[in-house]
All heavy atoms as an XYZ file, in Angstrom:
964
protein
N     -11.199     54.139    179.736
C     -12.240     54.341    178.759
C     -12.200     55.773    178.203
O     -12.310     55.972    177.003
C     -13.579     54.015    179.430
C     -14.747     54.247    178.582
S     -14.776     52.953    177.359
C     -16.256     53.321    176.585
N     -12.071     56.739    179.105
C     -12.023     58.134    178.684
C     -10.738     58.396    177.911
O     -10.720     59.174    176.958
C     -12.144     59.052    179.917
C     -13.552     58.923    180.491
C     -11.866     60.495    179.548
C     -13.794     59.734    181.727
N      -9.666     57.736    178.336
C      -8.382     57.897    177.650
C      -8.503     57.409    176.191
O      -8.005     58.071    175.267
C      -7.327     57.106    178.394
C      -5.973     57.290    177.861
C      -5.006     56.546    178.732
N      -3.653     56.721    178.238
C      -2.647     56.010    178.626
N      -2.806     55.081    179.540
N      -1.458     56.220    178.144
N      -9.146     56.268    175.975
C      -9.349     55.746    174.618
C     -10.230     56.686    173.781
O      -9.963     56.906    172.598
C      -9.993     54.356    174.668
C      -9.046     53.319    175.224
O      -7.836     53.513    175.204
N      -9.605     52.238    175.738
N     -11.256     57.238    174.431
C     -12.134     58.175    173.746
C     -11.372     59.437    173.329
O     -11.536     59.930    172.220
C     -13.325     58.537    174.644
C     -14.346     59.490    174.043
C     -14.995     58.883    172.811
C     -15.386     59.864    175.070
N     -10.509     59.934    174.215
C      -9.699     61.117    173.893
C      -8.743     60.837    172.736
O      -8.566     61.686    171.851
C      -8.903     61.579    175.120
C      -9.779     62.284    176.131
O     -10.832     62.787    175.779
N      -9.352     62.293    177.379
N      -8.134     59.663    172.709
C      -7.214     59.302    171.625
C      -7.981     59.226    170.293
O      -7.520     59.742    169.263
C      -6.501     57.975    171.942
C      -5.541     58.179    173.111
C      -5.758     57.449    170.716
C      -4.930     56.906    173.646
N      -9.169     58.626    170.329
C      -9.978     58.523    169.114
C     -10.381     59.915    168.636
O     -10.321     60.222    167.438
C     -11.217     57.640    169.366
C     -10.790     56.188    169.546
C     -12.225     57.757    168.208
C     -11.894     55.266    169.979
N     -10.774     60.792    169.543
C     -11.160     62.153    169.174
C      -9.982     62.950    168.617
O     -10.145     63.740    167.689
C     -11.779     62.876    170.373
C     -13.165     62.378    170.809
C     -13.630     63.115    172.059
C     -14.172     62.542    169.692
N      -8.778     62.762    169.185
C      -7.592     63.461    168.677
C      -7.289     62.995    167.259
O      -7.027     63.814    166.367
C      -6.386     63.239    169.616
C      -6.597     64.022    170.906
C      -5.090     63.654    168.939
C      -5.561     63.754    171.970
N      -7.325     61.684    167.011
C      -7.081     61.182    165.648
C      -8.153     61.679    164.663
O      -7.847     62.043    163.530
C      -7.020     59.654    165.637
C      -5.722     59.092    166.120
C      -5.705     58.090    167.078
C      -4.516     59.554    165.629
C      -4.501     57.565    167.523
C      -3.315     59.027    166.077
C      -3.304     58.038    167.034
N      -9.401     61.696    165.143
C     -10.486     62.182    164.293
C     -10.280     63.657    163.946
O     -10.461     64.085    162.808
C     -11.838     61.990    164.990
O     -12.000     60.621    165.352
C     -12.992     62.413    164.088
N      -9.881     64.477    164.957
C      -9.648     65.894    164.674
C      -8.481     66.096    163.736
O      -8.519     66.975    162.871
C      -9.384     66.737    165.910
O      -9.438     66.077    167.089
N      -7.404     65.277    163.863
C      -6.272     65.396    162.943
C      -6.714     65.035    161.527
O      -6.343     65.717    160.559
C      -5.095     64.512    163.414
C      -4.023     64.400    162.356
C      -4.508     65.054    164.702
N      -7.500     63.985    161.378
C      -8.006     63.613    160.058
C      -8.902     64.705    159.473
O      -8.786     65.049    158.284
C      -8.781     62.297    160.132
C      -7.953     61.020    160.301
C      -8.863     59.820    160.522
C      -7.092     60.815    159.083
N      -9.790     65.255    160.291
C     -10.665     66.327    159.812
C      -9.847     67.564    159.434
O     -10.129     68.220    158.427
C     -11.702     66.697    160.878
C     -12.711     65.631    161.145
S     -13.702     65.386    159.663
C     -14.627     63.978    160.163
N      -8.835     67.902    160.231
C      -7.989     69.053    159.942
C      -7.241     68.865    158.617
O      -7.168     69.781    157.800
C      -6.994     69.267    161.087
C      -6.091     70.482    160.981
C      -6.920     71.751    161.004
C      -5.080     70.481    162.099
N      -6.717     67.658    158.400
C      -6.022     67.409    157.131
C      -7.012     67.453    155.957
O      -6.670     67.919    154.871
C      -5.289     66.071    157.174
O      -6.204     65.010    157.301
N      -8.235     67.011    156.165
C      -9.255     67.089    155.127
C      -9.593     68.535    154.793
O      -9.750     68.892    153.625
N      -9.691     69.388    155.817
C      -9.988     70.799    155.588
C      -8.849     71.459    154.822
O      -9.081     72.238    153.891
C     -10.261     71.519    156.924
C     -10.277     73.029    156.745
C     -11.580     71.057    157.516
N      -7.593     71.173    155.194
C      -6.455     71.741    154.464
C      -6.406     71.236    153.019
O      -6.117     71.995    152.095
C      -5.136     71.433    155.177
C      -4.849     72.388    156.295
C      -4.709     71.937    157.597
C      -4.714     73.751    156.049
C      -4.442     72.814    158.628
C      -4.457     74.631    157.079
C      -4.322     74.160    158.378
O      -4.061     75.034    159.390
N      -6.695     69.975    152.823
C      -6.749     69.446    151.455
C      -7.819     70.132    150.628
O      -7.603     70.469    149.454
N      -8.974     70.362    151.237
C     -10.060     71.060    150.557
C      -9.668     72.500    150.231
O      -9.947     73.012    149.147
C     -11.319     71.028    151.427
C     -12.587     71.640    150.843
C     -12.990     70.909    149.574
C     -13.695     71.593    151.858
N      -8.970     73.154    151.193
C      -8.521     74.524    150.968
C      -7.575     74.596    149.777
O      -7.705     75.474    148.910
C      -7.815     75.039    152.216
C      -7.221     76.408    152.049
C      -6.353     76.761    153.241
C      -5.591     78.023    152.902
N      -4.254     78.029    153.368
N      -6.615     73.694    149.682
C      -5.668     73.712    148.571
C      -6.357     73.370    147.244
O      -6.025     73.929    146.200
C      -4.507     72.756    148.834
C      -3.590     73.233    149.925
C      -3.301     72.422    151.005
C      -3.035     74.501    149.884
C      -2.462     72.860    152.006
C      -2.192     74.943    150.878
C      -1.904     74.133    151.947
N      -7.336     72.471    147.276
C      -8.074     72.143    146.060
C      -8.865     73.360    145.568
O      -8.911     73.644    144.360
C      -9.022     70.970    146.311
N      -9.454     74.112    146.488
C     -10.210     75.304    146.121
C      -9.276     76.373    145.566
O      -9.599     77.050    144.586
C     -11.013     75.831    147.334
C     -12.157     74.866    147.644
C     -11.549     77.227    147.078
C     -12.896     75.175    148.912
N      -8.097     76.527    146.165
C      -7.132     77.499    145.647
C      -6.673     77.125    144.235
O      -6.520     77.997    143.377
C      -5.933     77.605    146.584
C      -6.232     78.349    147.874
C      -5.045     78.357    148.833
O      -4.025     77.706    148.534
O      -5.159     79.029    149.867
N      -6.461     75.838    143.997
C      -6.081     75.396    142.648
C      -7.206     75.670    141.646
O      -6.957     76.112    140.519
C      -5.717     73.911    142.640
C      -4.396     73.635    143.303
O      -3.556     74.524    143.418
N      -4.206     72.410    143.755
N      -8.429     75.415    142.056
C      -9.567     75.670    141.185
C      -9.698     77.166    140.891
O      -9.970     77.566    139.757
C     -10.861     75.144    141.830
O     -10.709     73.758    142.117
C     -12.055     75.343    140.909
N      -9.486     77.999    141.907
C      -9.571     79.446    141.715
C      -8.469     79.938    140.777
O      -8.718     80.791    139.907
C      -9.490     80.161    143.050
N      -7.267     79.404    140.912
C      -6.183     79.830    140.017
C      -6.450     79.363    138.586
O      -6.172     80.090    137.624
C      -4.831     79.314    140.510
O      -4.778     77.910    140.439
N      -7.002     78.169    138.424
C      -7.350     77.677    137.082
C      -8.455     78.539    136.472
O      -8.411     78.872    135.286
C      -7.800     76.220    137.155
C      -8.094     75.612    135.812
C      -8.524     74.161    135.905
O      -8.327     73.533    136.964
O      -9.057     73.660    134.911
N      -9.426     78.929    137.299
C     -10.506     79.803    136.829
C      -9.935     81.142    136.369
O     -10.312     81.664    135.310
C     -11.520     80.012    137.947
C     -12.668     80.903    137.564
C     -13.626     81.092    138.760
N     -14.694     81.987    138.419
C     -14.673     83.293    138.624
N     -13.607     83.854    139.150
N     -15.696     84.044    138.288
N      -9.025     81.704    137.146
C      -8.406     82.973    136.773
C      -7.632     82.840    135.470
O      -7.696     83.715    134.599
C      -7.467     83.439    137.903
O      -8.200     83.511    139.130
C      -6.873     84.798    137.595
N      -6.925     81.727    135.307
C      -6.169     81.487    134.083
C      -7.115     81.371    132.895
O      -6.865     81.937    131.818
C      -5.331     80.208    134.214
C      -4.492     79.888    132.980
C      -3.781     78.553    133.113
N      -4.678     77.430    133.314
C      -5.394     76.847    132.334
N      -5.308     77.270    131.111
N      -6.187     75.824    132.616
N      -8.238     80.669    133.059
C      -9.208     80.524    131.972
C      -9.864     81.856    131.612
O     -10.094     82.142    130.439
C     -10.273     79.487    132.346
C      -9.817     78.034    132.358
C     -10.919     77.140    132.905
C      -9.401     77.585    130.986
N     -10.143     82.678    132.618
C     -10.735     83.991    132.339
C      -9.755     84.846    131.549
O     -10.142     85.534    130.590
C     -11.155     84.678    133.655
C     -12.391     83.975    134.230
C     -11.437     86.158    133.439
C     -12.799     84.453    135.596
N      -8.476     84.788    131.921
C      -7.469     85.552    131.173
C      -7.353     85.036    129.743
O      -7.221     85.821    128.792
C      -6.123     85.459    131.886
N      -7.417     83.733    129.556
C      -7.348     83.149    128.213
C      -8.558     83.565    127.377
O      -8.433     83.898    126.202
C      -7.259     81.626    128.310
C      -7.135     80.935    126.978
C      -7.100     79.411    127.120
O      -7.206     78.881    128.209
N      -6.964     78.738    126.005
N      -9.735     83.556    127.982
C     -10.951     83.967    127.271
C     -10.855     85.433    126.866
O     -11.211     85.808    125.742
C     -12.203     83.703    128.143
C     -12.467     82.198    128.243
C     -13.430     84.423    127.586
C     -13.512     81.815    129.258
N     -10.375     86.275    127.779
C     -10.217     87.696    127.447
C      -9.248     87.887    126.287
O      -9.491     88.705    125.391
C      -9.745     88.479    128.670
C     -10.823     88.598    129.740
O     -12.007     88.416    129.403
O     -10.464     88.879    130.902
N      -8.145     87.135    126.298
C      -7.179     87.246    125.206
C      -7.797     86.796    123.885
O      -7.602     87.432    122.835
C      -5.938     86.415    125.524
N      -8.549     85.709    123.899
C      -9.177     85.219    122.674
C     -10.253     86.180    122.172
O     -10.429     86.347    120.968
C      -9.767     83.826    122.900
C      -8.707     82.757    123.012
C      -9.290     81.378    123.283
O     -10.460     81.245    123.609
N      -8.461     80.362    123.148
N     -10.989     86.819    123.089
C     -11.978     87.803    122.665
C     -11.288     89.004    122.014
O     -11.796     89.570    121.041
C     -12.829     88.246    123.853
C     -13.855     87.219    124.274
C     -14.645     87.624    125.504
O     -14.265     88.617    126.181
O     -15.633     86.943    125.808
N     -10.127     89.401    122.542
C      -9.367     90.478    121.924
C      -8.904     90.105    120.530
O      -8.996     90.911    119.588
N      -8.407     88.880    120.376
C      -7.978     88.414    119.056
C      -9.164     88.343    118.089
O      -9.030     88.681    116.910
C      -7.326     87.034    119.164
C      -5.991     87.036    119.872
C      -5.456     85.630    120.118
O      -6.090     84.664    119.646
O      -4.424     85.515    120.770
N     -10.317     87.938    118.601
C     -11.508     87.849    117.757
C     -11.946     89.226    117.275
O     -12.315     89.389    116.114
C     -12.646     87.169    118.525
C     -13.952     86.952    117.770
C     -13.723     86.022    116.589
C     -15.004     86.390    118.692
N     -11.872     90.210    118.150
C     -12.263     91.559    117.724
C     -11.292     92.095    116.671
O     -11.716     92.769    115.723
C     -12.341     92.507    118.916
O     -11.053     92.704    119.476
N     -10.008     91.759    116.798
C      -9.032     92.174    115.784
C      -9.329     91.484    114.453
O      -9.282     92.107    113.391
C      -7.595     91.878    116.263
C      -7.224     92.812    117.406
C      -6.598     92.014    115.122
C      -5.917     92.475    118.082
N      -9.657     90.194    114.505
C      -9.983     89.459    113.278
C     -11.249     90.015    112.617
O     -11.332     90.107    111.387
C     -10.145     87.973    113.574
C      -8.859     87.227    113.904
C      -9.173     85.800    114.333
C      -7.928     87.225    112.718
N     -12.238     90.388    113.420
C     -13.464     90.965    112.849
C     -13.162     92.303    112.192
O     -13.720     92.622    111.137
C     -14.520     91.130    113.936
C     -15.187     89.841    114.332
C     -16.263     90.076    115.375
C     -16.936     88.769    115.760
N     -17.975     88.974    116.784
N     -12.293     93.088    112.815
C     -11.923     94.375    112.206
C     -11.170     94.147    110.895
O     -11.412     94.842    109.902
C     -11.074     95.183    113.182
N     -10.262     93.177    110.883
C      -9.544     92.855    109.647
C     -10.510     92.398    108.553
O     -10.377     92.777    107.393
C      -8.497     91.764    109.892
C      -7.290     92.267    110.660
O      -7.117     93.507    110.742
O      -6.527     91.424    111.175
N     -11.481     91.561    108.935
C     -12.460     91.082    107.953
C     -13.270     92.245    107.394
O     -13.544     92.309    106.191
C     -13.392     90.054    108.592
C     -14.447     89.544    107.643
C     -15.505     88.702    108.318
O     -15.643     88.760    109.549
O     -16.219     88.003    107.588
N     -13.649     93.186    108.259
C     -14.425     94.335    107.801
C     -13.632     95.159    106.791
O     -14.185     95.641    105.803
C     -14.838     95.198    108.990
N     -12.335     95.310    107.027
C     -11.508     96.071    106.096
C     -11.326     95.307    104.791
O     -11.436     95.871    103.698
C     -10.136     96.394    106.731
C      -9.167     96.934    105.701
C     -10.306     97.376    107.867
N     -11.059     94.016    104.894
C     -10.755     93.235    103.694
C     -11.970     92.960    102.816
O     -11.823     92.638    101.643
C     -10.086     91.919    104.083
C      -8.700     92.058    104.718
C      -8.197     90.697    105.172
C      -7.722     92.698    103.771
N     -13.173     93.046    103.357
C     -14.362     92.769    102.559
C     -15.030     94.026    102.037
O     -16.115     93.946    101.466
C     -15.384     91.949    103.370
O     -15.717     92.677    104.564
C     -14.853     90.578    103.719
N     -14.413     95.170    102.221
C     -14.972     96.399    101.668
C     -14.847     96.368    100.149
O     -13.838     95.916     99.607
C     -14.241     97.618    102.219
C     -14.546     97.891    103.660
C     -13.789     99.107    104.165
O     -12.920     99.636    103.493
N     -14.142     99.532    105.370
N     -15.850     96.863     99.451
C     -15.795     96.858     97.984
C     -14.593     97.610     97.423
O     -14.038     97.220     96.399
C     -17.106     97.537     97.578
C     -18.019     97.320     98.730
C     -17.152     97.306     99.946
N     -14.157     98.663     98.102
C     -12.996     99.403     97.634
C     -11.717     98.590     97.686
O     -10.779     98.821     96.920
N     -11.669     97.629     98.566
C     -10.489     96.763     98.675
C     -10.569     95.602     97.676
O      -9.559     95.159     97.141
C     -10.378     96.222    100.103
C      -9.181     95.373    100.337
N      -7.919     95.886    100.515
C      -9.039     94.025    100.394
C      -7.059     94.900    100.690
N      -7.719     93.755    100.628
N     -11.775     95.121     97.439
C     -11.952     93.946     96.577
C     -11.954     94.316     95.096
O     -11.495     93.536     94.260
C     -13.258     93.211     96.958
C     -13.136     92.652     98.367
C     -13.575     92.102     95.992
C     -14.381     92.012     98.895
N     -12.457     95.500     94.757
C     -12.608     95.883     93.350
C     -11.296     95.816     92.563
O     -11.279     95.266     91.454
C     -13.224     97.266     93.251
N     -10.162     96.320     93.068
C      -8.925     96.206     92.292
C      -8.475     94.754     92.093
O      -7.947     94.394     91.038
C      -7.893     96.984     93.105
C      -8.656     97.814     94.049
C      -9.973     97.156     94.247
N      -8.713     93.923     93.080
C      -8.324     92.511     92.966
C      -9.169     91.834     91.889
O      -8.662     91.072     91.068
C      -8.483     91.802     94.326
C      -7.544     92.438     95.361
C      -8.208     90.311     94.202
C      -7.785     91.981     96.775
N     -10.471     92.126     91.889
C     -11.363     91.546     90.889
C     -10.971     92.030     89.493
O     -10.909     91.242     88.537
C     -12.834     91.894     91.207
C     -13.744     91.518     90.054
C     -13.274     91.205     92.480
N     -10.678     93.321     89.370
C     -10.312     93.862     88.062
C      -9.012     93.239     87.560
O      -8.854     92.971     86.367
C     -10.168     95.377     88.153
N      -8.092     92.973     88.464
C      -6.808     92.400     88.086
C      -6.949     90.953     87.608
O      -6.241     90.502     86.719
C      -5.855     92.488     89.289
C      -4.442     92.130     88.980
C      -3.476     92.460     90.121
N      -3.923     91.965     91.405
C      -4.071     92.735     92.503
N      -3.820     94.029     92.458
N      -4.466     92.214     93.636
N      -7.868     90.204     88.178
C      -7.994     88.772     87.862
C      -9.258     88.451     87.060
O      -9.592     87.275     86.891
C      -7.978     87.958     89.148
C      -6.723     88.109     89.941
N      -5.538     87.571     89.538
C      -6.471     88.762     91.101
C      -4.597     87.863     90.423
N      -5.143     88.599     91.379
N      -9.950     89.442     86.574
C     -11.209     89.212     85.876
C     -11.035     88.363     84.618
O     -11.805     87.429     84.380
C     -11.826     90.563     85.497
C     -13.196     90.485     84.924
C     -13.809     91.862     84.747
O     -13.135     92.877     84.989
O     -14.978     91.902     84.359
N     -10.032     88.615     83.851
C      -9.822     87.868     82.608
C      -9.358     86.436     82.896
O      -9.853     85.476     82.298
C      -8.790     88.582     81.718
C      -8.556     87.863     80.425
C      -9.517     87.871     79.421
C      -7.387     87.142     80.217
C      -9.315     87.195     78.234
C      -7.178     86.462     79.037
C      -8.134     86.490     78.035
N      -8.432     86.273     83.855
C      -7.887     84.946     84.152
C      -8.951     84.019     84.747
O      -8.962     82.815     84.477
C      -6.706     85.063     85.103
N      -9.843     84.566     85.541
C     -10.870     83.733     86.189
C     -12.171     83.691     85.408
O     -13.086     82.964     85.791
C     -11.146     84.267     87.604
C      -9.964     84.193     88.571
C     -10.337     84.833     89.895
C      -9.527     82.752     88.786
N     -12.259     84.453     84.341
C     -13.459     84.505     83.501
C     -14.690     84.820     84.334
O     -15.694     84.104     84.317
C     -13.642     83.209     82.731
N     -14.588     85.902     85.102
C     -15.721     86.316     85.927
C     -16.305     87.602     85.368
O     -15.619     88.404     84.741
C     -15.319     86.495     87.404
C     -14.154     87.484     87.539
C     -14.979     85.184     88.034
C     -13.773     87.774     88.972
N     -17.588     87.774     85.582
C     -18.284     88.974     85.131
C     -19.388     89.281     86.135
O     -19.814     88.401     86.893
C     -18.881     88.752     83.745
N     -19.866     90.499     86.144
C     -20.973     90.825     87.053
C     -22.211     89.983     86.736
O     -22.439     89.576     85.603
C     -21.241     92.312     86.781
C     -19.976     92.833     86.191
C     -19.372     91.679     85.451
N     -22.996     89.746     87.735
C     -24.206     88.948     87.587
C     -25.249     89.757     86.824
O     -25.434     90.941     87.064
C     -24.756     88.559     88.980
C     -26.039     87.772     88.849
C     -23.736     87.764     89.744
N     -25.913     89.098     85.900
C     -26.959     89.744     85.108
C     -28.320     89.322     85.640
O     -28.485     88.225     86.180
C     -26.824     89.346     83.641
C     -25.526     89.808     83.028
C     -25.428     89.399     81.569
C     -24.125     89.914     81.028
N     -23.294     88.894     80.466
N     -29.283     90.173     85.467
C     -30.630     89.911     85.963
C     -31.231     88.668     85.322
O     -31.974     87.924     85.955
C     -31.528     91.125     85.707
C     -32.942     90.956     86.200
C     -33.017     90.830     87.709
O     -32.218     91.413     88.413
N     -33.959     90.055     88.188
N     -30.863     88.378     84.076
C     -31.436     87.233     83.368
C     -31.011     85.899     83.987
O     -31.640     84.868     83.758
C     -31.022     87.251     81.893
C     -31.543     88.425     81.101
C     -30.705     89.694     81.280
O     -29.477     89.581     81.486
O     -31.290     90.778     81.258
N     -29.942     85.908     84.771
C     -29.470     84.659     85.374
C     -30.392     84.174     86.487
O     -30.355     83.012     86.855
C     -28.054     84.855     85.930
C     -27.003     85.033     84.861
C     -25.643     85.313     85.462
O     -25.452     86.311     86.122
N     -24.724     84.397     85.242
N     -31.200     85.053     87.018
C     -32.031     84.685     88.157
C     -33.399     84.158     87.787
O     -34.019     83.455     88.561
C     -32.196     85.889     89.102
C     -30.926     86.255     89.808
C     -30.251     87.397     89.474
C     -30.410     85.448     90.795
C     -29.090     87.748     90.115
C     -29.243     85.783     91.445
C     -28.575     86.931     91.101
N     -33.909     84.512     86.640
C     -35.250     84.092     86.254
C     -36.257     85.144     86.666
O     -35.916     86.228     87.129
N     -37.526     84.812     86.495
C     -38.577     85.780     86.825
C     -39.731     85.060     87.497
O     -39.807     83.841     87.534
C     -39.059     86.475     85.551
O     -39.705     85.544     84.719
N     -40.658     85.860     87.989
C     -41.826     85.283     88.637
C     -42.714     84.550     87.643
O     -43.433     83.627     88.006
C     -42.636     86.374     89.339
C     -42.001     86.841     90.612
C     -41.472     88.109     90.710
C     -41.935     86.010     91.712
C     -40.888     88.545     91.876
C     -41.345     86.425     92.893
C     -40.817     87.699     92.971
N     -42.669     84.943     86.399
C     -43.500     84.285     85.387
C     -43.067     82.833     85.169
O     -43.872     82.003     84.749
C     -43.424     85.059     84.074
N     -41.815     82.512     85.473
C     -41.327     81.146     85.291
C     -41.801     80.202     86.397
O     -41.720     78.979     86.250
C     -39.798     81.135     85.255
C     -39.257     81.904     84.066
O     -39.994     82.044     83.069
O     -38.097     82.358     84.144
N     -42.268     80.739     87.500
C     -42.710     79.903     88.619
C     -44.072     79.300     88.305
O     -44.952     79.974     87.772
C     -42.810     80.729     89.899
C     -41.494     81.292     90.429
C     -41.764     82.193     91.616
C     -40.544     80.183     90.805
N     -44.272     78.012     88.646
C     -45.585     77.410     88.382
C     -46.628     77.991     89.329
O     -46.344     78.314     90.473
C     -45.356     75.920     88.658
C     -44.190     75.872     89.566
C     -43.333     77.049     89.233
N     -47.827     78.128     88.824
C     -48.912     78.669     89.634
C     -49.445     77.592     90.566
O     -49.438     76.400     90.248
C     -50.041     79.175     88.728
C     -49.649     80.355     87.866
S     -49.097     81.777     88.822
C     -50.599     82.247     89.628
N     -49.889     78.012     91.708
C     -50.507     77.098     92.657
C     -51.888     76.718     92.173
O     -52.582     77.530     91.554
C     -50.636     77.808     94.002
C     -50.070     77.023     95.136
C     -49.969     77.836     96.364
N     -51.264     78.187     96.906
C     -51.411     78.827     98.029
N     -50.388     79.184     98.734
N     -52.597     79.128     98.471
N     -52.324     75.482     92.435
C     -53.684     75.134     92.030
C     -54.691     76.043     92.734
O     -54.495     76.430     93.879
C     -53.864     73.690     92.480
C     -52.555     73.215     92.954
C     -51.636     74.364     93.043
N     -55.751     76.357     92.029
C     -56.753     77.268     92.585
C     -57.410     76.664     93.814
O     -57.676     77.346     94.791
C     -57.798     77.602     91.530
N     -57.671     75.361     93.777
C     -58.373     74.728     94.888
C     -57.748     73.354     95.099
O     -57.613     72.569     94.155
C     -59.858     74.596     94.546
C     -60.701     74.023     95.627
C     -62.170     74.000     95.196
C     -63.015     73.288     96.221
N     -64.378     73.128     95.757
N     -57.343     73.014     96.331
C     -56.774     71.682     96.542
C     -57.833     70.602     96.384
O     -59.029     70.865     96.452
C     -56.250     71.740     97.981
C     -56.992     72.832     98.625
C     -57.364     73.805     97.547
N     -57.380     69.372     96.173
C     -58.280     68.243     95.994
C     -58.901     67.932     97.352
O     -58.332     67.209     98.166
C     -57.501     67.048     95.443
C     -58.411     65.906     95.077
O     -59.600     65.908     95.373
N     -57.847     64.909     94.427
N     -60.068     68.463     97.600
C     -60.684     68.330     98.914
C     -61.190     66.908     99.164
O     -61.257     66.472    100.310
C     -61.819     69.341     99.075
O     -62.819     69.096     98.111
N     -61.550     66.164     98.124
C     -62.038     64.790     98.322
C     -60.908     63.913     98.855
O     -61.122     63.099     99.758
C     -62.601     64.231     97.011
C     -63.892     64.905     96.581
S     -64.595     64.318     95.018
C     -64.005     62.706     94.782
N     -59.710     64.069     98.325
C     -58.585     63.262     98.795
C     -58.241     63.607    100.237
O     -57.954     62.722    101.055
C     -57.367     63.472     97.892
N     -58.279     64.898    100.578
C     -57.984     65.308    101.950
C     -59.059     64.792    102.906
O     -58.743     64.328    104.012
C     -57.881     66.834    102.033
C     -56.711     67.418    101.271
S     -55.127     66.841    101.862
C     -54.995     67.729    103.369
N     -60.315     64.860    102.497
C     -61.393     64.353    103.347
C     -61.240     62.853    103.573
O     -61.434     62.361    104.688
C     -62.757     64.654    102.716
C     -63.084     66.139    102.737
O     -62.467     66.862    103.549
O     -63.952     66.557    101.941
N     -60.876     62.106    102.534
C     -60.691     60.667    102.668
C     -59.531     60.366    103.615
O     -59.604     59.439    104.436
C     -60.435     60.034    101.296
N     -58.467     61.150    103.536
C     -57.323     60.953    104.430
C     -57.728     61.202    105.868
O     -57.420     60.396    106.759
C     -56.170     61.878    104.024
C     -54.975     61.903    104.973
C     -54.284     60.551    104.973
C     -54.018     63.001    104.606
N     -58.442     62.286    106.135
C     -58.846     62.594    107.502
C     -59.836     61.577    108.043
O     -59.794     61.221    109.228
C     -59.436     64.004    107.583
C     -58.405     65.087    107.394
C     -58.666     66.155    106.550
C     -57.181     65.031    108.031
C     -57.722     67.149    106.369
C     -56.231     66.019    107.859
C     -56.499     67.086    107.021
N     -60.716     61.070    107.202
C     -61.659     60.037    107.645
C     -60.926     58.751    107.984
O     -61.248     58.079    108.961
C     -62.708     59.791    106.560
C     -63.715     60.902    106.415
C     -64.655     60.678    105.239
O     -64.634     59.568    104.651
O     -65.401     61.613    104.910
N     -59.923     58.389    107.177
C     -59.149     57.180    107.458
C     -58.384     57.327    108.766
O     -58.321     56.397    109.578
C     -58.181     56.885    106.305
N     -57.803     58.492    108.994
C     -57.085     58.714    110.248
C     -58.014     58.703    111.439
O     -57.674     58.187    112.506
C     -56.313     60.040    110.187
C     -55.106     60.077    109.250
C     -54.549     61.473    109.162
C     -54.047     59.100    109.717
N     -59.220     59.265    111.278
C     -60.188     59.285    112.369
C     -60.673     57.885    112.713
O     -60.945     57.575    113.875
C     -61.369     60.185    112.006
N     -60.741     57.001    111.712
C     -61.198     55.636    111.977
C     -60.075     54.735    112.496
O     -60.310     53.586    112.814
C     -61.810     55.029    110.717
O     -60.818     54.867    109.726
N     -58.857     55.274    112.569
C     -57.745     54.498    113.133
C     -56.889     53.810    112.100
O     -56.017     53.020    112.437
N     -57.116     54.063    110.830
C     -56.330     53.453    109.751
C     -55.309     54.485    109.287
O     -55.671     55.595    108.896
C     -57.235     53.020    108.581
C     -56.411     52.476    107.433
C     -58.249     52.003    109.058
N     -54.055     54.102    109.322
C     -53.000     55.003    108.859
C     -52.580     54.572    107.457
O     -52.037     53.488    107.266
C     -51.807     54.958    109.815
C     -50.792     56.038    109.515
O     -51.010     56.830    108.586
O     -49.771     56.096    110.221
N     -52.802     55.392    106.441
C     -52.469     55.011    105.068
C     -50.970     54.787    104.870
O     -50.572     53.994    104.029
C     -52.953     56.190    104.225
C     -53.853     56.989    105.090
C     -53.488     56.684    106.487
N     -50.174     55.450    105.645
C     -48.724     55.277    105.513
C     -48.330     53.859    105.918
O     -47.469     53.237    105.297
C     -47.975     56.323    106.365
C     -48.311     57.734    105.918
C     -46.485     56.095    106.326
C     -47.894     58.046    104.505
N     -48.970     53.333    106.962
C     -48.673     51.961    107.368
C     -49.015     50.977    106.251
O     -48.289     50.001    106.029
C     -49.459     51.595    108.639
C     -48.872     52.253    109.874
O     -47.681     52.634    109.843
O     -49.607     52.379    110.873
N     -50.118     51.207    105.552
C     -50.490     50.319    104.453
C     -49.449     50.377    103.332
O     -49.087     49.342    102.764
C     -51.877     50.715    103.920
N     -48.948     51.555    103.028
C     -47.914     51.688    101.994
C     -46.642     50.981    102.429
O     -46.001     50.280    101.633
C     -47.658     53.175    101.698
C     -48.897     53.799    101.066
C     -46.438     53.350    100.791
C     -48.828     55.307    100.942
N     -46.266     51.143    103.700
C     -45.060     50.490    104.194
C     -45.190     48.965    104.180
O     -44.228     48.255    103.869
C     -44.731     50.976    105.616
C     -44.300     52.437    105.733
C     -44.106     52.808    107.186
C     -43.031     52.679    104.954
N     -46.365     48.455    104.486
C     -46.590     46.998    104.448
C     -46.501     46.481    103.025
O     -45.969     45.391    102.770
C     -47.950     46.661    105.051
C     -47.967     46.795    106.561
C     -49.357     46.531    107.134
O     -50.254     46.084    106.382
O     -49.522     46.784    108.329
N     -47.023     47.265    102.043
C     -46.944     46.843    100.655
C     -45.490     46.802    100.175
O     -45.118     45.931     99.398
C     -47.742     47.819     99.770
C     -49.241     47.639     99.860
S     -50.203     48.837     98.921
C     -49.253     49.159     97.495
N     -44.691     47.721    100.658
C     -43.274     47.781    100.263
C     -42.429     46.775    101.045
O     -41.275     46.558    100.717
C     -42.722     49.194    100.499
C     -43.357     50.251     99.638
C     -43.009     50.078     98.176
O     -41.889     49.644     97.880
O     -43.869     50.363     97.333
N     -42.976     46.188    102.099
C     -42.227     45.231    102.901
C     -41.353     45.904    103.948
O     -40.432     45.307    104.468
N     -41.659     47.146    104.251
C     -40.902     47.891    105.271
C     -41.771     47.946    106.506
O     -42.886     48.443    106.484
C     -40.606     49.320    104.781
C     -39.882     49.288    103.452
C     -39.793     50.085    105.804
C     -39.753     50.632    102.785
N     -41.271     47.508    107.604
C     -42.041     47.559    108.849
C     -41.156     47.273    110.010
O     -40.223     46.562    110.011
C     -43.193     46.574    108.806
C     -44.131     46.718    109.950
C     -45.086     47.890    109.901
O     -45.510     48.303    108.827
O     -45.396     48.421    110.980
């Protein structure tokens, strides 16, 4: 009986030992993949900073102005004029006072449990 128990315990310990080694190798693989990803992220951040610096140089007005002057006639471009935007006088004025009777009727209908939107949807056949 004890001999059988010892054999079972030896097999169990061998299985547990192989499981621990498998776990160790899986963790090492995960750590190496993590290190590789961190290095890749660092490289991409470096490339991004270079691209941002290039963009800053290329979008400076001193760099763009000669290009615009060279192609101004071919592209039919001109500086923006103030008249293209409109003025505040063109905007419609807000009503001085909202229609309070309509708002009161809406709130009373909602308070009584009637939703006017549902009535509109039923009339349209949407539900």
